[in-house]
N, C-alpha and C positions, 0 to 999 in steps of 0.2 A: 501492499494500499503505501501513495507517494504524501507526503501531505507536504499540503500545499500555502500559500503566504503570499496578499497581490498588494504590492502597496499602486492605490494610484486617482493617486491626491492631484490637484493639482500645483504645480508651485504656481507663488506669486506674480504677475506682468511686472511691478514690479520692482522686481530678483535680476540680481544678470548672472543666471548659471553655471559656473564654471565645472561644476562636477559631470560626472557621470553616471549613469542606467549602471546595474550588477545585475546580474541577473543566475541565481542557480537550479538549473532542470538539470533533475534527480541526481543532485550529490551524493555522494556514498563516501563514508573512510570504511575500512577493513582494516581490522589488524593483527595477523598472523598468532595462530593460537590461542584468539578470542571467540569465543561463540556470540557475544551481544557487539554488534555490530558499532565502533563511539563517533558515528552520526551513522543513519537511514536511510534511506532515498525524503531525498527532500528538494523541496521545490519556493525558492523565495524570488519574491521582484523590490529591489530597493529604486522607489524613484533619484531621478538626478537634479540635488543639491540639498538632500536627506539628509538629519541627522539620525541613525537608529542605532541604536543600542539594546546589543544581545546578552540577556539576563538568563539565571537559572540556575538549578544545585552546584556545587560543583562533580562534574561528571559525565553531564548535561551533554556535553560536542561542544559550548561554545568559542572558545581557543579555537579550538579544531578548524569548526566552520570560516572563522575570523581566517585563518596560516590558512586554507586548502584558495582560498578568496588569492591571494600574488601566489601562491604552489610551495612553499614556504615546507607545506606539508602536499606533501599530493593524493587527491582522493579516489578511490578507488575505481569511480562507476559517474559518470553524466559529465555533462560540462559545463560553465562555471563562464560568463557570458562579462563585458566590461565597450558599453558605448553601443555595446550591438554584436561587436565583434569575441570568438571564440577565442579563448585566451589560455585552452589547455594544449594546446597547439604549438606557444607563443616559443623562442628559448627563454623561460624563469627568470633566468637574469637579467632581461632587459625588460623581463617585464617587472622584475621589485624595483627599476631602475621610474618605473614609473612612476609607481605608487607608493608613498610615502604613509608612513612607518614608523608610532610608535612606543615603549615599550613601559614601564615603571619604573622609575629612578630616571627616564631621560633616555641609559643606555650609552651616553657618549663615551671618544677615546677621550681617556684624563692627559695622556701627554700630547693633547694638538688645544687648542684658542678657540675663542666661544668663536670667531671667525673660520675659522678652518674646523671650527663641523657642521657649521651650516656650510660651505663649500661644499661638502662633498663632495654628493650627486654634479654639481655643475660641474667639481671637475672632472668628473667620469664621465660626460657627456662632452668638452670639451671645450669650453664656454671662456669666454676670455676675461684676466684679470677685472676688465675694469665692469664686468656687468653682474659678474659677484661678486665685487662689491656693492654694489650697487641695489640689489640681491638684499642679502648680508645682513645692510645699514635699514634695508627699508621691511626686512621678517624685527631683527630685534625694533624698533620703531611700535611693529605691530600688535608684537607680546606683551607690549608693557618695557621695555627697555633699552636705555638709555645708550648709543651702539661704542657716542665717547667712551663711557665708562668699562663697556664690559666684553665687546672684541676684542679687547687681547687677554680679557683675564683662563687662566684656564680655572675647567671645571671641579677644583678643587678648592678653588676660596670663593665660592656661593653658592649658596643659597641649596636643600632642594627643591624649590618650590620656583629659584630661578636658571638650576638647575632644568625643571622642565618644559621649561616655560624654552630657551634653548634644545629642546629634542624636539617639540613639536614645529616650531621651524626653523631645525634640518628638515622634519619628516614634511616642511614646503617647500623648501629653495626649487625645487628646479620643476611646481605649480602643478605639483599635478592633481590630475585630474577627481581622486578616491584619494584619502585618507585612514588607513587602519590604525586604530587602538585597539592594545589590548589590558584591560588597567594601570592606567596610563598616571590617575593620581590614589593610588592605591598605598602608595607608601609617602604620605602630609598630610601631614595632621588637619585638625576639617575646615579651621581657619585657611589657612591658604589654599585646600583642595575646594573648597565654598569660591577662594579667588581664581584659580589656576579653572576652575568652570562656569562661571564668565567670562577671561577673556578666553574665552574657545567657544563661547556661544556669540561674543559679538566678534570675534575672526569669521566667525561662520556665516552672522549678520555679512561679514562685507564683499565673502567671497564667495561664499553657497559654496565650496563642493557634496561632495559626498563621501559623509563621515560613516565608516561602524565602530563601531567604540562597546567592548568585551566591560562587564561590569559584575562586584557582585553584589550592587547596592540597588537594592530597588528605585530606591529617595532617586538616587542619581540617574541611573534609565529616567523616571519619568519626568526631570530637569534636563539634563540633555535629549532626550527622545521627541524625535515629528511621534519618529513609531517608534515600538517598542517592542523585539519581539521571545519568549518568552518558550524557553526549551525545556522537558524533559529527558528525563536520561535514554543515551542515544539519539539524541537531538534531533527529537520529538515537536513538532511546534505544537503548541498547544495554547497560541496566540499570537497575535500581529497585528497591530493595531494601538490607533494613535494614544497616550496615557489615563486622558480622558475615558475611550471608552471603557479599557483595564480596567479602572477604579470604575465605571459606570454601572458597568453589563459584564465580565469573570465571567469566559466560556464551557467555563467545565474546574468541577472538583480542586483540584489540580494549583492553578489557579487563583479558585480562593485563598485557598488554603499557603500560595503564595503571599499571593498579594498584603492576606496579616487583617488585623483590626489596626491595626495602622491604616489604614484605607483614605477615612475619612481623617485627617490631616494632610495624608500623601496628599492632597486635593489641593490643600495650598500651595508645591511647591509649582503651578501647572499659574497660580498665578504673576505675573512677573512686574516687576516696579513700575511700567515702561504702564501696564494698564491700570495705577492709581494718577490722580493728583495730584500734582508738583507741582508748590509754591516755585520764586524766583528765591533766587539768596545776591545778598549783599558781596562782592565781589573785589578784595583790597589786591597791590603784584606787590613784593615787595621793594624797602626804599622810597612807598609814598609818604607823605606825609599825611600824618596821623588825622590834621583834622576835618582835611577836604574827604579821610574815608567815614570817618566820625559823622562828616553834618550828612555824605551818602547815606551813610544807615539811620541815621534819622529822621530821615523825608521819607525812606522808602516805611520809617517803624517796625525796623529788623534791629533785635539787638543783639544777633550776631554776625562775622565777617568774617566768609574762608579766601582765604592770603592763596592764591592762588602761583605759581611763578608761571614762564614764557607761553608756554603750553595750554598753558590753560587747566594743570594740571594743581590737586592740591593741595601744599604742603601742611597747613594747620587751618583751626576756626575758634582764635579771639573771640572774647564776648568785646563789645562798643569800650565797657573802661577800660580793657587790656587792651584796648589799639591807643584808646586815649591817654595812661601810663605814659608812651616814649615817642617821641617823635618824629619819628615819622617806623614805616610796619617793619617788625624783624626780617626774618633768614633765620626761621624759628621748623622745624619738621616733628613735628607731633607722630608722635610713632604710635600711637592711640585712636585718631585721628577713623573716628565712622564714615566709610565710605561701602559703600556699592554703585553697582552698575547698573544698569535700565532691567537692561535681564537678568539682572536677581530676581533671586523669590522673596515673597514678599517670607516665610520663613529668617532668609539670609538675613532682610534689614527689621527685623525685629531681632532676629540674636544682634543684629550691631548695634541698637541704639538702648537697649535694656541697661548695659552698664553708663550710657556717655551725661554729665553734663548739660549738655546744648539738648535733652530732648526731642533728640531726633538727629540722622544723616544723612550727608554728601550724596548726593547723585552723580554720574560719570557717563559721562556716554563710550561706546564701544576704545576712544583714542584716550580716558578716562582721563579728560578736561572735565570738568565741574559743566553744570544743567542746572541743577537743584536744590531744591533739600524737600528732606518729607518724612515730618514730625510720622507720632507717635498713635493721635488720632485719627489718622490717616489709615494706616493702617492696622487700626482695632474696626474700624468702621469696614473697614475691607473684608475684610477675613470673618468677621458678622457677615455682610451678604455674602462671604460662600462656602460657610458654617451651614448658615437657613438653606444656601438654594441643596447641599447635599442633605439636612435635615430630610429636607419636602420630599428630594428625589428618594427617598431610604422610607417611607412613613410606612407606621405600623399604624395599630388596631387601639386608639389610643383611648382618653378616659369614658369623652363619653360616646364609642362605643355599651359600654355596660356601666351610664348612669341610669339602669333601671336594681341596681341594690346587689344585684346579679352577680355570684363570686367564681367564675369558669375555673379558672386555678389556682389550684392552691399557692399563698402565700411562700415565696423561697424565700427564706432565712438563713442562715448559715452564719454559727460564730465559731470560735472560741475560748473552754479558760487556757490557761496558761497553766494554771494550776493542772489542775483534770484526767486536762488531756485532751478530751469528750467533744467531741460540734451541739451544737444545739440545732433542734432544723424547728422550726414552726414554736417555732416557745419550748422546747422540751424539747429533754434528754431519754432518749431510746436506746435501745442497747445497738441498735442494729450499725443507728450513726457515732458509736460509741469510734473515738479511730489511738491509735498510737503513736506516739508525735517521737 
């Protein structure tokens, strides 16, 4: 039997899609000596310009499927098409040069500088030095790293998050139509992971590649994926659909169990900061006279001022009183600055603002420039609206349905005595419900 999943939603007309479609036609992988296939016959269509997240339990074949796309693992049977051409007959080395590949921890050559790492594939493709240098500078800016600062650094002189950004830049160096990512953010801390996820979304908004990402984290899958592919053992497709559809209508008991009790909260990862009203913010440049900045803030009715660099990227968010205390705006980089991207989720925004004195977060565009601010009231209002929608969708029989005084179901009360080690059910203790602790 063949599992079939088709992604047919059209891409928006306003996107300049540079990715190519991917089609797996009856693809399978069996290893010698194993009675169970790693991947059973698999049919899958991925639209050009989509991000598709592969997710499932360990051993479900998600990484094997990913590696068959660029033939790091050769399929036992079936055909693979990229942009309509059959790549199962192509030279695998040439194929991999045309597909970006990102792994956990960046996978950088430790003895090469950042610029040399990024230029690895372009050099193989015989690009000239000027073109490689221009591409390297562009990509470093794209992933949020300053070329003048990082181009000559070695990987050991960078943080894990910075190395991962360079890994993404290297994968995009030859401008491939397809980008494969194997749990790329699994080795970094949660805060860095959220920022890298936001950066990937911003990059995709600009480049519109076709991206396939393997993750073990369902929340990450729903945040990143235009569509999510849920696999069970043997590479069997349980559901392939947009995150909203999976959360609202799980296709099987397996999917329902896999999504789990966190489905309601997972809806919050589907609402982006860009979907919420963002208020304007007063900005100031380093070295600007404080008097002029204070006057500008007062005229706008603002108590806080976003200090930005020459690219409009935020460095600090001091109060008007702090600005007034010095003759000019200071060059201070606040390491705790609350910032989220327009592509961030409401969960991300709420996490960032809870520990801040400003009562909100600065919002940036795809290149990191400030576009406004978001306060906690706006986020909470959006969350209440989202949860209300989920509750309406999941509505069950309520109080009014049994307002006649009948009690069709016994009251489920469960409690435990710390000392006795017994459970009390419906107000009484019975031998049948007594348990040992």
